[in-house]
N, C-alpha and C positions, 0 to 999 in steps of 0.2 A: 529107685525104680519108678516112683510116681512121677518124677520130673521127666524121665525118659518116656513114660507112657503118654503124658500130655504132649510132649514134643513130637512124638511119632503120630499122634492123632492130628495135631495141627499140620504136620507135613502131609499126611494122607488127604486131609480135607482140602488143603490149598493146592496140592500138586495133582493128585489123581482125580479127585471129585470136582476140581475147579470151582470151589465155592469160596466166597470172600468172607473172612471173619470180621466181626465188629472190633475195630481197632481199640476203641475206648474201653469196652468191657474186658477185652483180653489184656490190655495194659494194666488196668486196675487189678484184675484177677491174678495175673502172674506176679505183679509186684507184691500184692498181699501174701501170696503163696510163698514166694522166695524169702521175703523179709520175715514173715511169721515163723517159717521153718528155721531160718538162720538164727534169729534172736532167741527162739525157743531152745535150740541146741546149745547156744552159748550160755544162756541162763541156767539150763540144766547142768552144764559142766561146772559152772561156778558154785551152784548149790551143792552138787555132789562133792566138790573139793572142800567146801566149807564144812559140810556135815561130816565128811570122812575125817577131816583134820580134827574136828571137835571130838569125835568118838574114839578114834584110834590114837592120835598123838596126845591130846589133852586128857583122855579118859573121862570125858564128860558123861553126864547121864543123858538118857534119851530126851527128857524134857528140855534140857539146855540146848541140845542139838536142834530140836524142833523149834525152839524160840529163835535160834539163829537163822533158820530157814524161812520163817514166816514172811519176811519182806519179799521173798522171791515168788511166793505162791501165786499172788494175783498177776504178777508180770508174766509168769510162765503160762498161766491160764489165758491171758489176753493174747499172747503170741500164738498159742495153739488155736484159739478161736479165729484169729486173723488168717492163719493158714487154712482153716476149714472154709471160711468165707471165700478166700482166694481160690480154693479148689472148686467150690460151687460156681463161682463166677466164670472161671475158665471153662468148665464143662458146659455151662449155659452159653458162653460165647461160641464154643465149638458147635453146639447143638442148633444154634440159631443162625448159622452161617448161610448167607444168601448165594444162590447160584449166579455165576457170571456168564457173559456171552462167550461162546467159543470161537 
């Protein structure tokens, strides 16, 4: 839903309001947003599969499962922060769009 909202805002700003977005800011922002979200989802899926396998199939303790998931914590945090920064840059790029001549 967030991607659809940003896409519709970009469409409205460019088409109906006839303002020009900063290409560099939008490129960096949307790239960070898409990559952060995708990488975060993939890593969460891997961590869930590894943790679930350890707990359900191997009947490991919670401490063992937590130790298996530790390498993924910082990577998931970094991906989420990249998505947040990408969202902020995208909103900033939309907010600072300059009017064009009609």
